[in-house]
C-alpha positions in Angstrom: -22.3 -27.0 -40.6 -22.7 -30.8 -40.9 -25.6 -32.4 -39.1 -24.6 -35.9 -38.1 -27.6 -36.4 -35.9 -31.3 -37.0 -36.8 -33.0 -37.3 -40.2 -32.8 -33.7 -41.3 -30.5 -32.2 -43.9 -26.8 -32.9 -43.6 -25.9 -29.2 -43.6 -27.2 -26.8 -40.9 -27.3 -23.1 -41.8 -25.4 -20.6 -39.6 -28.6 -18.8 -38.9 -30.3 -22.0 -37.6 -27.2 -22.8 -35.6 -27.2 -19.3 -34.0 -30.9 -19.8 -33.2 -30.2 -23.1 -31.5 -27.3 -21.5 -29.6 -29.6 -18.7 -28.3 -32.1 -21.3 -27.2 -29.3 -23.2 -25.3 -28.3 -20.0 -23.5 -31.9 -19.1 -22.6 -32.4 -22.6 -21.3 -29.3 -22.3 -19.2 -30.4 -19.0 -17.6 -33.8 -20.4 -16.9 -32.2 -23.5 -15.4 -29.8 -21.7 -13.0 -32.3 -19.0 -12.0 -34.2 -21.2 -9.5 -30.8 -22.2 -7.9 -29.9 -18.6 -7.6 -33.2 -17.7 -6.0 -33.1 -20.6 -3.6 -29.6 -19.7 -2.5 -30.5 -16.1 -2.0 -33.7 -16.8 0.0 -32.2 -19.6 2.1 -29.2 -17.4 3.1 -31.6 -15.1 4.9 -33.1 -17.9 7.0 -30.4 -20.5 7.6 -27.1 -20.4 9.5 -24.5 -22.9 10.6 -25.3 -26.6 10.1 -28.7 -26.0 8.5 -27.1 -23.8 5.8 -24.4 -26.4 5.1 -27.1 -29.1 4.7 -29.1 -26.8 2.3 -25.9 -26.1 0.3 -25.1 -29.8 0.0 -28.7 -30.5 -1.1 -28.5 -27.8 -3.8 -25.2 -29.1 -5.1 -26.4 -32.8 -5.1 -29.6 -31.8 -6.9 -27.6 -30.3 -9.8 -25.2 -33.2 -9.8 -28.1 -35.6 -10.1 -29.5 -33.7 -13.0 -26.2 -33.9 -14.9 -26.0 -37.6 -14.1 -29.4 -38.2 -15.7 -28.9 -36.0 -18.7 -25.3 -37.2 -19.8 -23.1 -40.1 -20.0 -20.9 -41.1 -17.0 -17.6 -39.8 -18.4 -19.1 -36.5 -19.2 -20.7 -36.3 -15.8 -17.4 -37.0 -14.1 -15.7 -34.4 -16.3 -18.3 -31.7 -15.5 -18.5 -32.5 -11.9 -14.8 -32.4 -11.3 -14.5 -29.1 -13.3 -17.2 -27.4 -11.1 -15.6 -28.8 -8.0 -12.1 -27.5 -9.1 -13.3 -24.0 -9.8 -15.3 -23.9 -6.5 -12.2 -25.2 -4.7 -10.0 -22.6 -6.3 -12.5 -19.8 -5.3 -12.4 -21.1 -1.7 -8.6 -21.4 -1.6 -7.9 -17.9 -3.0 -10.5 -16.5 -0.4 -10.2 -13.0 -1.9 -13.9 -12.6 -1.5 -15.3 -14.8 1.4 -18.4 -16.7 0.4 -21.0 -18.5 2.5 -21.8 -22.2 1.9 -25.0 -21.5 -0.1 -23.0 -19.1 -2.4 -20.4 -21.8 -3.1 -23.2 -24.3 -3.7 -24.8 -22.1 -6.3 -21.4 -21.5 -7.9 -20.8 -25.2 -8.2 -24.3 -26.0 -9.4 -24.2 -23.3 -12.1 -20.9 -24.6 -13.5 -21.8 -28.3 -13.3 -23.3 -28.4 -16.8 -22.4 -31.1 -19.4 -20.8 -29.6 -22.5 -23.3 -31.5 -24.8 -26.0 -29.0 -23.6 -24.0 -26.3 -25.4 -23.2 -28.1 -28.7 -24.6 -25.3 -30.9 -23.2 -22.6 -28.7 -19.8 -24.2 -28.9 -20.1 -24.5 -32.7 -20.8 -20.7 -33.0 -18.3 -19.2 -30.6 -15.9 -22.1 -29.8 -14.4 -22.2 -26.4 -15.5 -18.6 -25.7 -18.8 -19.9 -24.4 -17.1 -21.1 -21.2 -15.8 -17.6 -20.6 -19.3 -16.2 -20.9 -20.8 -18.8 -18.6 -18.1 -18.2 -15.9 -18.4 -14.4 -16.2 -22.1 -14.6 -15.7 -21.9 -17.1 -12.8 -19.0 -15.5 -11.0 -20.3 -12.0 -11.0 -23.8 -13.2 -10.0 -22.4 -15.2 -7.1 -20.3 -12.3 -5.8 -23.1 -9.9 -6.2 -25.5 -12.1 -4.2 -23.0 -12.3 -1.4 -21.7 -8.7 -1.2 -24.8 -6.8 -2.5 -22.5 -4.4 -4.3 -19.2 -4.9 -6.1 -18.0 -1.4 -5.3 -14.6 -1.6 -3.6 -14.0 -5.2 -4.8 -14.0 -4.9 -8.6 -10.3 -5.7 -8.9 -10.6 -8.8 -6.8 -13.7 -9.9 -8.8 -11.8 -9.2 -12.1 -8.7 -11.2 -10.9 -10.9 -14.2 -9.9 -12.6 -14.1 -13.3 -9.2 -14.1 -15.1 -7.7 -16.8 -12.9 -10.7 -19.1 -13.0 -11.1 -18.6 -16.8 -7.5 -19.6 -17.3 -8.0 -22.7 -15.1 -11.2 -23.6 -16.9 -9.7 -23.2 -20.3 -6.6 -25.3 -19.4 -8.8 -28.0 -17.9 -10.9 -28.0 -21.1 -7.8 -28.4 -23.3 -5.6 -30.6 -21.1 -8.0 -33.3 -20.0 -9.1 -34.3 -23.6 -5.5 -34.2 -24.7 -4.2 -36.4 -21.9 -7.1 -38.8 -21.6 -6.5 -40.9 -24.8 -2.8 -41.3 -24.1 -3.3 -42.2 -20.4 -6.2 -44.5 -21.4 -3.9 -46.4 -23.8 -1.1 -46.5 -21.1 -3.4 -47.7 -18.3 -5.5 -50.1 -20.4 -9.0 -48.5 -20.2 -10.6 -45.1 -21.1 -12.1 -44.8 -17.6 -8.7 -45.0 -15.9 -7.3 -42.6 -18.4 -10.1 -40.1 -17.7 -9.8 -40.3 -14.0 -6.0 -40.0 -14.1 -6.1 -37.1 -16.5 -8.7 -35.2 -14.5 -6.9 -35.9 -11.2 -3.5 -34.8 -12.6 -4.8 -31.6 -14.2 -6.9 -30.7 -11.2 -3.9 -31.2 -8.8 -1.7 -28.9 -10.9 -4.4 -26.2 -11.0 -5.1 -26.5 -7.2 -1.4 -26.1 -6.5 -1.3 -23.0 -8.7 -4.2 -21.5 -6.6 -2.3 -22.2 -3.4 0.9 -20.6 -4.9 -1.0 -17.5 -5.9 -2.6 -17.2 -2.4 0.8 -17.7 -0.7 2.8 -15.2 -2.8 0.4 -12.6 -4.1 -2.6 -12.3 -1.7 -1.2 -9.2 0.1 -0.3 -7.5 -3.2 -3.7 -8.2 -4.7 -5.4 -6.7 -1.6 -3.2 -3.6 -1.9 -4.1 -3.2 -5.5 -7.8 -3.6 -4.7 -7.4 -0.9 -2.1 -6.4 1.5 -4.9 -9.6 0.7 -6.6 -11.6 1.2 -3.4 -10.0 4.6 -3.2 -10.9 5.6 -6.8 -14.4 4.1 -7.3 -14.9 5.9 -10.7 -11.9 4.0 -12.1 -12.3 0.6 -10.6 -15.6 -0.3 -12.3 -13.6 -0.2 -15.6 -12.4 -3.7 -14.6 -15.9 -5.0 -15.1 -16.8 -3.1 -18.2 -13.4 -3.7 -19.9 -13.8 -7.4 -19.2 -17.2 -7.4 -20.7 -16.0 -5.3 -23.7 -13.1 -7.8 -24.4 -15.5 -10.8 -24.3 -17.9 -9.1 -26.7 -15.1 -8.0 -29.0 -13.5 -11.5 -29.3 -17.0 -13.1 -29.7 -17.6 -10.7 -32.6 -14.2 -11.6 -34.0 -14.9 -15.3 -33.9 -18.4 -15.1 -35.5 -17.1 -14.3 -39.1 -15.0 -17.5 -39.0 -18.2 -19.4 -38.1 -20.2 -17.6 -40.8 -17.7 -18.3 -43.5 -17.2 -21.9 -42.3 -13.5 -21.3 -41.8 -13.2 -22.7 -38.3 -10.2 -24.9 -37.6 -8.2 -26.0 -34.6 -5.8 -23.0 -34.8 -8.7 -20.5 -34.7 -10.4 -22.4 -31.9 -7.2 -22.3 -29.8 -5.8 -18.9 -30.8 -8.9 -16.6 -30.3 -9.7 -17.8 -26.7 -6.0 -17.6 -25.8 -5.8 -14.0 -27.2 -9.0 -13.2 -25.2 -7.3 -14.4 -22.0 -4.2 -12.4 -22.8 -6.2 -9.2 -23.3 -8.2 -9.8 -20.1 -5.0 -10.2 -18.2 -3.3 -7.2 -19.9 -6.0 -4.8 -18.9 -4.9 -5.0 -15.3 -1.6 -3.3 -16.3 -3.4 -0.3 -17.9 -6.1 0.1 -15.2 -3.6 -0.3 -12.4 -1.4 2.3 -14.1 -4.4 4.6 -14.3 -5.1 4.1 -10.6 -1.5 4.8 -9.7 -1.5 8.0 -11.8 -4.6 9.1 -9.9 -2.8 8.3 -6.6 0.3 10.2 -7.5 -1.8 13.2 -8.6 -3.6 13.2 -5.3 -0.3 12.8 -3.4 1.2 15.7 -5.3 -1.8 17.8 -4.6 -1.7 16.8 -0.9 2.0 17.7 -0.7 1.4 21.0 -2.4 -1.4 21.8 0.1 0.9 20.6 2.9 3.7 23.0 1.7 1.3 25.9 1.4 -0.2 25.2 4.8 3.4 24.9 6.2 4.3 28.3 4.7 1.2 29.8 6.1 1.7 28.2 9.5 5.3 29.4 9.8 4.3 32.9 8.7 1.7 33.1 11.4 4.3 31.6 13.8 6.8 34.2 12.9 4.3 36.9 13.6 3.5 35.3 16.9 7.2 35.0 17.8 7.7 38.6 16.9 4.8 39.6 19.2 6.2 37.4 22.0 9.6 39.0 21.6 8.1 42.4 22.1 6.1 41.1 25.1 9.2 39.6 26.7 11.0 42.9 26.3 8.1 44.6 28.0 8.1 42.0 30.8 11.8 42.6 31.4 11.2 46.3 31.7 8.3 45.7 34.1 10.4 43.5 36.4 13.2 46.0 36.3 10.8 48.8 37.1 9.4 46.8 40.0 12.9 46.3 41.2 13.3 50.1 41.4 10.1 50.3 43.5 11.4 47.5 45.7 14.7 49.3 46.3 12.7 52.3 47.6 11.1 50.3 50.3 12.5 49.9 53.8 12.0 46.1 53.9 15.4 44.4 53.5 13.9 40.9 53.3 11.7 41.9 50.4 14.6 43.4 48.6 16.7 40.3 49.1 13.9 38.0 48.0 13.1 40.0 44.9 16.7 40.4 43.6 17.9 36.9 44.6 14.8 34.9 43.7 12.1 36.6 41.7 14.2 38.6 39.3 16.6 35.7 38.4 13.7 33.3 38.0 11.9 35.8 35.6 15.1 36.1 33.6 15.4 32.3 33.3 11.8 31.9 32.4 11.9 34.6 29.7 15.1 33.2 28.3 13.6 29.7 28.1 10.5 31.1 26.5 12.6 32.8 23.9 14.5 29.6 23.1 11.3 27.6 22.7 9.8 30.2 20.4 12.9 30.0 18.2 13.0 26.2 18.3 9.5 26.1 16.7 10.9 27.6 13.6 12.6 24.2 12.9 10.1 22.0 10.9 11.6 18.6 12.0 9.8 17.5 15.2 12.6 15.0 16.1 15.3 17.6 15.7 13.2 20.2 17.5 12.7 17.9 20.5 16.4 17.0 20.6 17.5 20.7 20.7 14.8 21.4 23.3 16.3 18.7 25.5 19.8 20.0 25.1 18.8 23.6 25.9 17.0 22.3 29.0 20.2 20.4 30.0 22.3 23.6 29.5 19.9 25.5 31.8 20.3 22.9 34.5 24.1 23.2 34.2 23.9 27.0 34.5 25.0 27.5 30.9 23.4 30.3 29.0 22.5 29.4 25.4 21.8 31.8 22.5 19.8 30.3 19.7 19.3 31.7 16.2 17.2 30.0 13.5 17.3 31.3 10.0 15.7 29.0 7.4 12.7 28.5 5.1 10.5 25.7 6.5 9.3 24.5 3.1 12.9 24.0 2.0 14.3 22.4 5.1 15.8 18.9 5.0 18.0 17.0 7.5 20.3 15.8 4.7 21.2 12.7 6.7 19.6 10.1 8.9 18.0 11.9 11.9 19.6 9.5 14.3 23.1 10.2 13.0 22.4 14.0 12.9 21.3 14.1 16.5 24.3 11.9 17.6 26.7 14.3 15.9 25.0 17.4 17.3 24.8 15.8 20.7 28.5 15.2 20.9 29.3 18.7 19.7 26.8 20.4 22.1 27.9 18.3 25.1 31.6 19.2 24.5 30.6 22.9 24.1 28.5 22.9 27.2 31.2 21.3 29.3 33.7 23.9 28.2 31.3 26.8 28.6 30.5 25.8 32.1 34.1 26.4 33.1 33.9 30.0 32.0 32.2 32.4 34.4 29.4 34.2 32.5 30.1 32.1 29.4 27.5 31.9 26.7 27.0 29.0 24.2 25.8 30.2 20.8 24.0 27.9 18.3 22.8 29.0 14.9 20.8 26.9 12.5 20.8 28.4 9.0 19.4 26.8 5.8 18.5 27.3 2.2 17.3 25.2 -0.7 20.9 23.9 -1.2 21.9 22.9 2.3 21.8 23.5 6.0 24.5 24.6 8.6 24.7 24.1 12.3 27.1 26.6 13.8 28.3 26.3 17.4 30.4 28.9 19.2 31.6 28.5 22.8 34.3 30.2 24.9 37.4 28.2 25.9 39.7 28.2 28.9 43.3 29.3 28.8 44.4 25.7 29.1 42.3 24.8 26.0 43.9 27.6 24.1 47.4 26.2 24.9 46.6 22.5 24.3 44.3 22.9 21.3 41.5 20.5 20.4 42.2 17.2 18.7 40.1 14.0 18.3 40.9 11.3 20.8 42.5 13.5 23.4 40.7 14.6 26.6 41.2 15.8 30.1 38.1 14.0 31.3 39.8 10.8 32.4 40.4 7.2 31.1 37.8 5.8 28.8 36.5 9.2 27.6 37.3 11.7 24.9 36.2 9.6 21.9 33.3 11.9 20.9 35.0 13.7 18.0 36.4 10.4 16.7 32.8 9.1 16.7 31.7 12.2 14.8 34.4 11.6 12.2 33.2 8.0 11.7 29.6 9.1 11.3 30.5 11.9 8.8 32.5 9.4 6.8 29.2 7.8 5.8 27.9 11.1 4.3 29.8 12.7 1.4 27.4 15.6 1.5 28.4 16.6 5.0 31.5 18.2 6.5 32.6 19.6 9.9 34.8 22.7 9.9 36.3 23.7 13.2 38.4 26.7 14.1 39.9 28.0 17.4 40.0 31.8 17.5 41.5 33.6 20.5 38.9 32.9 23.2 36.2 31.1 21.1 35.9 27.7 19.5 33.7 27.6 16.4 32.3 24.4 14.8 30.3 24.4 11.6 28.5 21.3 10.5 27.6 21.9 6.8 25.2 19.5 5.0 24.4 19.8 1.3 21.1 18.7 -0.1 22.6 18.0 -3.5 25.0 15.1 -3.9 
């Protein structure tokens, strides 16, 4: 390396340069440590206006140091860069910081580049990545205490701010001479270049916050869920920085540095830093899908176990209901032997019919619980209750495997179709003395069928059943036409209807396979 300052030898060895770079970095750590300690201690004691005043004093103290130790243009360059990065951190607001944290962040980055001349000669622009990595993670750690649950947000902030810092370091020196020549003075060129570049980068921060904040927080929630994976963001970032620093060092040792190397290696470092998000996020999603699959497997196993127990309970209840029927019938025999006519009348006209109705409703409810869909179960319960109010007896049979059950169509459309079919069947059954409405729900892994069977009147046998025709009056009778419109949306569903002697049978068949 060529030494253009001082009276020493014109060439500086790589070893001496590395020694000087180490000294610069040690000096930097010693310089910012008091600022970090002051911010940490003052946060415990100060709040509100007092904290803002202390934060301002901390930032101005560092700005005054840079003013004294550098030329004016370099002070302006460093001051605006630190203000830009602090502003972007505030705009993104992914990790809320207190005023003293922001002041420390500003002070630690408001450092003139001349204080890192040897470091820059050894590792090129990579030194700014190292400084930002150290300052950002220290700032966030002081605020949050622990980075657990926020590693992804910290990583994203590091990549975004590194890119902003690198673009600023490249764009301002590139634009400043051209703008200076255009505007007449170097000072105007510097101010204009810094302002233009800062405005573009601030706009980019606002755009990221507007369009990606929700998505970033959702990705961070994945890391919070899998703590053993999310810390890879920190270690992989550190590994990438170390790797590219080691890649750069041979170019310094062999004195092969040039503009292409100085630009390419930091750009590749940024690329790999950004690319690691894809791999770690993919790893998080694989873990999420694995857990989801395990949860669904447990859910299926629990469902099978639940319905097996339910089937045993239903069987026991069926036996109990049969015994209760016999008990009431036996009681009726004892009542008939008594000489009290009022008791006989009350038992056979009130108690016995009520017991039959209650037993029948209990039986329907126990069978309804075999249907896994809560919405469909509630709908059918409502319809069976309506049938009881209309004096229509309903027989229900459910034959399906809960773990294989699907609705096969939107639940709203399914209940609309079944509602129309059941309403029609109940109205027709109510006209038949002693008529019984039969509903069977049968399913397999390939599909499900809803089979309704109801008796019909002699008039219905003669006229038949056709969509759009009714004996209910004007404005009614469109139910079957609506059913046809709804079924037209589902190629996997079909309604088969047949009128046989004294019964009308409708079978709604839904396939689970397209």
